[in-house]
C-alpha positions as CSV (number, residue, x, y, z in Angstrom):
1,M,-141.7,-9.2,112.0
2,I,-142.8,-12.8,111.7
3,R,-140.6,-15.2,113.7
4,F,-141.0,-18.7,112.1
5,S,-138.7,-20.1,114.8
6,D,-141.7,-19.7,117.2
7,F,-143.8,-21.9,114.9
8,E,-141.0,-24.5,114.8
9,K,-141.0,-24.6,118.6
10,N,-144.8,-25.0,118.7
11,T,-144.8,-27.9,116.2
12,K,-141.4,-29.3,117.4
13,I,-140.4,-29.6,113.7
14,I,-137.1,-27.7,113.2
15,F,-136.4,-27.2,109.5
16,K,-133.0,-27.6,107.9
17,D,-134.1,-25.3,105.1
18,K,-135.6,-22.2,106.7
19,N,-136.6,-20.8,103.3
20,L,-138.7,-23.8,102.6
21,L,-140.6,-23.2,105.9
22,K,-141.2,-19.6,105.0
23,Q,-142.3,-20.4,101.5
24,A,-145.1,-22.6,102.8
25,F,-146.7,-19.5,104.2
26,I,-146.3,-17.2,101.2
27,H,-149.6,-16.5,99.5
28,R,-149.6,-15.5,95.8
29,S,-151.0,-12.0,96.7
30,Y,-147.9,-11.3,98.9
31,I,-145.6,-11.9,95.9
32,N,-147.7,-9.4,93.8
33,E,-147.0,-6.7,96.4
34,N,-143.4,-7.7,97.1
35,P,-142.0,-8.5,93.6
36,G,-138.4,-8.3,94.9
37,S,-138.9,-11.4,97.1
38,F,-136.4,-14.1,96.2
39,L,-138.9,-16.8,97.3
40,S,-142.0,-17.9,95.3
41,H,-145.5,-18.4,96.6
42,N,-146.6,-21.7,98.2
43,E,-148.7,-23.2,95.4
44,R,-146.2,-25.8,94.2
45,L,-145.7,-26.9,97.8
46,E,-149.5,-27.1,98.2
47,F,-149.7,-29.4,95.1
48,L,-147.1,-31.7,96.7
49,G,-148.6,-31.5,100.2
50,D,-152.1,-32.3,98.9
51,A,-150.8,-35.6,97.5
52,V,-148.8,-36.5,100.6
53,L,-151.8,-35.7,102.8
54,E,-154.1,-37.9,100.7
55,L,-151.7,-40.8,100.8
56,I,-151.2,-40.6,104.6
57,V,-155.0,-40.2,105.3
58,T,-155.8,-43.1,102.9
59,D,-153.2,-45.4,104.5
60,F,-154.5,-44.6,107.9
61,L,-158.2,-45.2,107.0
62,Y,-157.4,-48.4,105.1
63,K,-155.6,-49.9,108.1
64,K,-158.0,-48.7,110.8
65,Y,-161.4,-49.4,109.2
66,L,-161.1,-52.9,107.9
67,N,-164.8,-53.6,107.4
68,Y,-165.6,-50.4,105.4
69,T,-166.1,-50.5,101.6
70,E,-164.0,-48.5,99.1
71,G,-166.9,-46.1,98.7
72,E,-167.3,-45.6,102.4
73,L,-163.6,-45.0,102.9
74,T,-163.6,-42.5,100.1
75,A,-166.5,-40.6,101.7
76,I,-164.8,-40.6,105.1
77,R,-161.5,-39.3,103.5
78,S,-163.5,-36.5,101.7
79,A,-165.1,-35.5,105.0
80,L,-161.8,-35.3,106.7
81,V,-159.7,-33.7,104.0
82,N,-161.8,-30.7,103.3
83,A,-161.2,-27.0,103.5
84,V,-163.4,-26.5,106.6
85,I,-161.7,-29.0,108.9
86,I,-158.2,-28.4,107.6
87,S,-158.6,-24.6,108.0
88,E,-159.8,-25.2,111.6
89,V,-156.8,-27.4,112.3
90,A,-154.5,-24.7,110.7
91,L,-156.1,-22.0,112.9
92,K,-155.7,-24.2,116.0
93,I,-152.0,-24.7,115.5
94,G,-151.5,-20.9,114.9
95,M,-150.8,-20.8,111.2
96,N,-152.9,-17.7,110.8
97,D,-150.3,-15.7,112.7
98,Y,-147.6,-16.6,110.2
99,L,-149.3,-16.0,106.8
100,L,-147.6,-13.7,104.4
101,L,-150.4,-12.0,102.5
102,S,-151.1,-8.8,100.6
103,K,-152.6,-5.9,102.6
104,G,-156.0,-6.6,101.0
105,E,-156.0,-10.3,101.8
106,A,-154.8,-9.6,105.3
107,R,-157.9,-7.6,106.0
108,D,-160.3,-10.3,104.7
109,N,-161.2,-12.9,107.4
110,G,-164.1,-14.4,105.5
111,K,-164.4,-17.6,103.5
112,A,-161.3,-16.7,101.4
113,R,-159.1,-16.9,104.6
114,Q,-160.5,-20.3,105.3
115,Y,-159.3,-21.6,101.9
116,I,-155.9,-19.8,102.3
117,L,-155.4,-21.5,105.7
118,A,-156.3,-24.9,104.3
119,N,-154.0,-24.4,101.3
120,T,-151.2,-23.3,103.7
121,Y,-151.6,-26.4,105.8
122,E,-151.2,-28.5,102.7
123,A,-148.2,-26.4,101.6
124,Y,-146.6,-26.9,105.0
125,V,-147.1,-30.7,104.8
126,G,-145.3,-30.5,101.4
127,A,-142.5,-28.5,103.0
128,V,-142.2,-31.0,105.9
129,Y,-142.1,-33.9,103.5
130,L,-139.3,-32.3,101.5
131,D,-137.3,-31.2,104.5
132,Q,-137.9,-33.9,107.0
133,G,-139.3,-36.9,105.1
134,Y,-142.4,-39.0,105.0
135,D,-142.4,-40.2,108.6
136,V,-142.2,-36.7,110.1
137,A,-145.0,-35.5,107.8
138,N,-147.0,-38.6,108.9
139,K,-146.5,-37.7,112.6
140,F,-147.6,-34.1,112.0
141,I,-150.8,-35.1,110.2
142,A,-151.5,-37.8,112.9
143,A,-151.1,-35.3,115.6
144,T,-153.1,-32.5,114.0
145,L,-155.7,-33.8,111.6
146,L,-156.3,-37.5,112.1
147,P,-157.9,-37.1,115.6
148,H,-160.9,-35.6,113.8
149,T,-161.6,-39.0,112.2
150,E,-163.3,-40.5,115.3
151,E,-166.0,-37.9,115.4
152,I,-166.6,-38.1,111.7
153,V,-167.0,-41.8,111.8
154,S,-168.9,-42.1,115.1
155,K,-171.4,-39.4,114.1
156,K,-171.5,-40.6,110.5
157,L,-170.6,-37.1,109.3
158,W,-169.0,-38.7,106.2
159,R,-172.4,-39.5,104.7
160,D,-173.8,-36.9,102.3
161,A,-176.9,-35.6,104.0
162,K,-178.5,-34.4,100.8
163,S,-178.3,-37.8,99.2
164,L,-179.6,-39.5,102.4
165,V,-182.5,-37.2,102.9
166,Q,-183.5,-37.6,99.2
167,E,-183.5,-41.4,99.6
168,K,-185.5,-41.2,102.9
169,T,-188.0,-38.7,101.6
170,Q,-188.7,-40.7,98.5
171,E,-189.1,-43.8,100.6
172,F,-191.3,-42.4,103.4
173,V,-193.0,-39.4,101.9
174,G,-193.1,-40.2,98.1
175,V,-191.6,-36.8,97.0
176,T,-188.2,-35.4,96.2
177,P,-187.0,-32.6,98.6
178,V,-186.6,-29.1,97.2
179,Y,-184.2,-26.4,98.4
180,K,-185.1,-22.7,98.3
181,V,-182.9,-19.7,99.3
182,L,-184.9,-17.9,101.9
183,H,-182.4,-15.2,102.8
184,E,-179.1,-13.9,101.5
185,S,-176.9,-11.3,103.1
186,G,-173.3,-9.9,103.2
187,P,-170.8,-8.6,100.7
188,D,-169.7,-10.9,97.8
189,H,-166.6,-12.1,99.6
190,D,-168.5,-13.0,102.8
191,K,-172.0,-14.1,101.8
192,H,-174.4,-15.8,104.2
193,F,-177.3,-17.9,103.0
194,T,-180.4,-19.3,104.7
195,V,-181.9,-22.2,102.7
196,G,-185.2,-24.0,103.4
197,I,-185.8,-27.6,102.6
198,Y,-189.4,-28.5,101.4
199,F,-191.2,-31.8,101.2
200,G,-193.8,-30.9,98.7
201,P,-195.4,-27.6,99.9
202,N,-194.2,-28.1,103.5
203,L,-191.2,-26.2,104.8
204,I,-189.4,-28.8,107.1
205,T,-186.5,-26.7,108.4
206,E,-183.8,-24.3,107.5
207,G,-180.0,-24.3,107.2
208,K,-177.4,-21.5,107.2
209,G,-174.0,-21.4,105.6
210,K,-171.5,-19.3,103.7
211,S,-172.5,-20.8,100.4
212,K,-175.8,-22.2,99.0
213,Q,-174.3,-25.7,99.1
214,E,-173.2,-25.5,102.7
215,A,-176.7,-24.1,103.7
216,E,-178.4,-26.9,101.8
217,Q,-176.3,-29.5,103.6
218,K,-177.1,-28.0,107.0
219,A,-180.8,-28.0,106.1
220,A,-180.6,-31.6,105.0
221,E,-178.8,-32.6,108.2
222,M,-181.5,-30.8,110.3
223,A,-184.3,-32.5,108.3
224,L,-182.8,-35.9,109.0
225,K,-182.7,-35.2,112.8
226,I,-186.3,-33.8,112.8
227,K,-187.6,-36.8,111.0
228,N,-185.5,-39.2,113.1
229,W,-184.0,-40.7,109.9
230,I,-180.4,-40.8,111.2
231,E,-179.4,-44.4,111.6
């Protein structure tokens, strides 16, 4: 049996409304298998939490990076508030152990679980906001997600590698980079792709990912390093 009181102890956020806490962890698939549950799934809380999260992150970046443009701040925020980083944060604080899922979803630990964890984090933020208020939600995000900002900014991970490598390739090589899928493996719910990036006929390097887009980004990042085009 899931003991949400243990999660409360870990986060040091004790809910007044325990049902609100539990609801943050209920995936739609769980309701489908447990129609008698008096609680709904977490999608409305996720909707609210997404907005709270965006405001808190935006406020933080606006005050911290005074010399950055609106476009740069938007790119940094997008790099920070994405499913990959948020799911890693959710995993680190133990959210995976409290998810209420269908039996089928519980067995799937691929990319689908990553999105479920990211959505649960947002739903939890929404629940914290409703139960504890803005300041507590702010402290939670500051403690769990915002520490990743420094690495994103210092390593310039907020820049879109594909856009940058296209700009540099056209400037220095006179061609537009082309991406080709070299290898694809795994079942539909857990695909793995290897993508090559070409400057003209020349294969420069490869990137791997769980989607074509992710593999292309990795290939672009590697090409920037190989060509020493990272500023």
